[in-house]
C-alpha positions in Angstrom: 28.8 -43.8 41.3 31.8 -45.2 42.7 34.8 -44.6 40.2 36.1 -48.2 40.7 33.7 -51.3 41.5 34.5 -55.3 41.5 31.7 -57.5 42.0 32.3 -60.9 42.7 35.9 -61.1 41.0 37.3 -64.4 40.6 40.8 -65.0 39.0 42.3 -68.3 38.2 45.5 -69.4 36.6 46.0 -72.7 35.1 43.8 -75.5 34.7 42.9 -78.7 36.3 45.3 -80.1 39.2 47.5 -77.1 38.6 44.6 -74.7 38.6 45.7 -71.5 41.2 42.9 -69.5 42.2 44.2 -66.0 43.1 41.2 -63.7 43.6 38.2 -65.3 45.4 34.8 -63.3 44.8 36.4 -60.0 45.5 33.6 -57.1 45.9 35.3 -53.6 46.5 33.8 -50.2 45.7 36.4 -46.6 45.6 35.1 -43.3 45.1 36.5 -40.5 43.0 39.5 -38.8 45.0 40.2 -41.7 47.2 43.8 -42.7 48.5 43.7 -46.6 48.9 46.9 -48.5 50.1 46.5 -52.4 49.5 48.6 -54.8 51.5 49.3 -58.2 52.7 51.4 -61.2 52.2 52.8 -62.6 49.3 50.4 -64.4 47.2 47.6 -62.9 48.3 46.1 -61.6 45.1 47.0 -57.9 45.5 48.8 -57.3 42.0 46.7 -59.5 40.3 43.7 -57.2 41.5 45.6 -54.2 40.4 46.3 -55.8 36.8 42.7 -56.3 36.7 41.3 -53.2 37.4 44.1 -51.4 34.9 42.5 -53.7 32.1 45.8 -55.7 31.8 44.9 -58.7 33.1 41.1 -60.2 32.2 39.3 -61.8 35.3 38.1 -65.7 35.2 34.9 -64.2 36.3 32.8 -61.0 38.0 32.7 -57.4 36.4 35.2 -54.7 36.7 33.5 -51.4 36.0 35.7 -48.1 35.8 33.9 -45.1 36.0 30.9 -46.2 34.9 32.0 -48.1 32.1 32.0 -52.3 32.3 35.4 -53.0 30.8 34.4 -56.8 30.0 32.1 -55.0 27.3 35.0 -53.5 25.7 37.4 -54.7 22.7 41.0 -54.9 22.7 41.3 -51.2 21.1 38.7 -49.6 23.6 40.9 -50.8 26.5 43.9 -49.8 25.4 42.3 -46.3 24.9 40.5 -46.4 28.7 43.9 -46.8 29.6 45.9 -44.3 27.9 43.2 -41.8 28.8 41.8 -42.8 32.2 44.8 -45.0 34.1 48.1 -44.1 35.0 50.7 -46.5 36.1 53.6 -46.2 38.4 56.0 -48.8 38.9 58.5 -49.9 41.2 61.2 -50.0 38.4 60.4 -46.5 37.1 60.5 -47.7 33.0 62.0 -44.7 31.9 63.4 -45.2 28.4 67.2 -44.3 28.8 68.1 -42.1 25.5 64.7 -39.6 26.7 65.1 -36.9 28.7 62.7 -36.1 31.5 60.5 -34.2 29.7 60.6 -36.4 26.4 59.6 -39.5 28.7 56.5 -37.7 30.2 55.7 -36.4 27.0 55.8 -39.9 25.3 52.1 -41.4 26.5 50.4 -38.0 24.8 52.5 -38.2 21.7 51.5 -41.8 21.4 47.7 -40.7 21.9 48.5 -38.3 18.8 49.0 -35.3 20.9 51.0 -32.5 18.9 54.7 -32.3 20.4 54.0 -28.7 21.7 51.0 -29.8 23.5 52.8 -32.9 24.8 56.1 -30.8 26.3 53.6 -28.0 27.6 51.7 -30.7 29.4 54.9 -32.5 30.7 56.7 -29.7 31.7 53.5 -29.0 34.0 53.8 -32.4 35.0 57.5 -32.0 35.9 56.7 -28.9 37.8 54.0 -30.4 39.6 56.8 -33.0 41.0 59.2 -30.2 41.7 61.8 -31.4 38.8 61.5 -28.9 36.3 65.2 -27.9 36.8 65.5 -31.2 35.5 63.7 -31.5 32.8 66.3 -31.9 30.2 68.2 -34.6 31.9 68.0 -38.0 30.6 67.6 -41.0 33.7 71.0 -41.9 33.7 71.8 -38.1 35.3 68.9 -38.4 37.8 68.5 -39.9 41.4 66.7 -42.9 42.0 64.0 -40.5 43.9 64.1 -38.2 41.0 63.6 -41.1 38.5 60.4 -42.1 40.0 59.2 -38.5 40.5 59.8 -38.4 36.6 57.8 -41.7 36.4 54.9 -40.1 38.9 55.0 -37.1 36.9 54.9 -39.6 33.3 51.7 -41.0 34.9 50.0 -37.5 35.7 50.4 -35.7 32.5 47.7 -37.5 30.9 45.6 -36.3 33.9 43.9 -39.8 34.3 41.1 -40.1 36.6 43.0 -43.3 38.2 46.5 -43.7 39.3 47.5 -47.3 40.1 51.1 -47.3 42.0 52.8 -50.6 42.5 55.7 -50.3 45.2 56.0 -46.6 44.2 58.7 -46.1 46.9 60.3 -50.0 47.0 63.8 -48.6 45.7 63.8 -45.5 47.6 65.2 -44.0 50.9 63.1 -42.7 53.8 63.3 -39.3 52.5 62.5 -39.8 49.0 59.9 -42.1 49.8 58.1 -39.7 51.8 58.5 -37.1 49.4 56.7 -39.5 46.6 54.0 -40.7 49.3 53.4 -36.9 50.0 53.1 -36.1 46.3 50.5 -39.0 45.8 48.4 -37.7 48.9 48.1 -34.4 47.2 46.9 -35.5 43.9 44.4 -37.2 45.8 43.5 -34.5 47.9 44.1 -31.5 45.5 43.3 -32.7 42.3 40.7 -35.3 43.1 42.3 -38.0 41.5 41.8 -41.6 42.6 45.0 -43.6 43.7 45.3 -47.1 44.6 49.0 -48.0 45.6 50.2 -51.6 46.4 52.7 -51.2 49.3 54.4 -53.6 51.8 55.8 -50.5 53.8 53.4 -49.9 56.9 54.9 -46.4 57.2 53.7 -45.6 53.8 50.5 -47.2 53.9 49.9 -44.7 56.7 49.6 -41.7 54.2 46.9 -43.2 52.9 43.2 -42.4 53.2 42.2 -46.2 53.5 43.9 -49.5 54.0 42.7 -52.6 52.5 44.5 -56.0 53.8 44.7 -58.6 51.2 44.7 -62.1 52.4 44.4 -65.8 50.7 42.4 -64.0 47.5 40.2 -61.6 49.2 39.7 -58.5 51.5 40.4 -59.6 54.9 39.9 -56.0 56.4 38.8 -52.5 55.1 39.8 -49.8 57.3 38.4 -46.3 56.7 39.0 -43.2 58.4 35.8 -43.2 60.8 37.3 -46.5 61.9 40.6 -45.0 62.8 38.9 -42.3 64.6 36.3 -44.2 66.4 39.2 -47.2 67.3 42.2 -45.4 68.1 43.5 -47.6 70.7 43.6 -50.6 68.3 46.1 -49.2 66.1 49.9 -47.9 65.9 50.8 -44.2 66.3 50.7 -41.9 63.5 47.9 -41.8 61.3 46.5 -45.0 63.0 46.3 -46.7 60.0 48.3 -50.0 60.2 47.0 -52.8 63.3 49.6 -53.3 65.7 49.8 -57.3 64.6 52.6 -57.0 62.5 52.3 -57.9 58.7 53.9 -60.6 57.0 56.4 -59.5 54.2 55.0 -58.8 50.7 56.7 -60.3 47.6 54.3 -60.1 45.0 54.6 -56.5 44.1 55.1 -56.7 40.3 52.2 -55.5 38.4 52.1 -57.0 35.0 53.4 -54.4 32.5 51.0 -54.2 29.3 52.0 -57.2 27.0 53.8 -58.9 29.7 53.3 -61.6 32.4 
């Protein structure tokens, strides 16, 4: 059974003459442990899809099934609990609390879920060790570099040990070295921990690290490129891992996954 499944997913914003159809019948399955990159031009529906998968934005019609659960059948409290325990979010803007240390930032979601501080801190330290920041655990965000702050954000997302990690432009504010470090970490989470990673990116080099690429256009999946296709049609793709078609992709402007409670 896929861990993520969407069935005939539509999303419309507004009504009447001002209605905008953002998603147009998206059918998608993602298996446990996959690392999927999502690319496409601005307004193609990528970020809306991520918000709906994350249970933040409801679809206009269609189904979203996460780990066998149709999230449309859940009430608000049940959806909140699902997000808190099964889905980790990594945002481009880091969203760290400036007055809290790295370990306190990472432990916060666990504490909000009722986990005792000692246990939450232990899990937070384990997550920081995973991102190679154990030595920076007591530093506040202002004392960390941009790359370190993003790795703290990743640690916060993985500390709850989510089945699904949704990453919105996780390398957008980073230089190439730090970008590669974060991308390699996401790949390791999928490979070693069998966590499912779905990542929106405008950067072809970042997308090459994924196991699978979804190319979005006009509210639907224009192309779904898998590893077996890379191998069988290597001549049609660029160098490296062969993920990105030779035709340049348009720039991507709709990179913001909506934070919970905000639009």
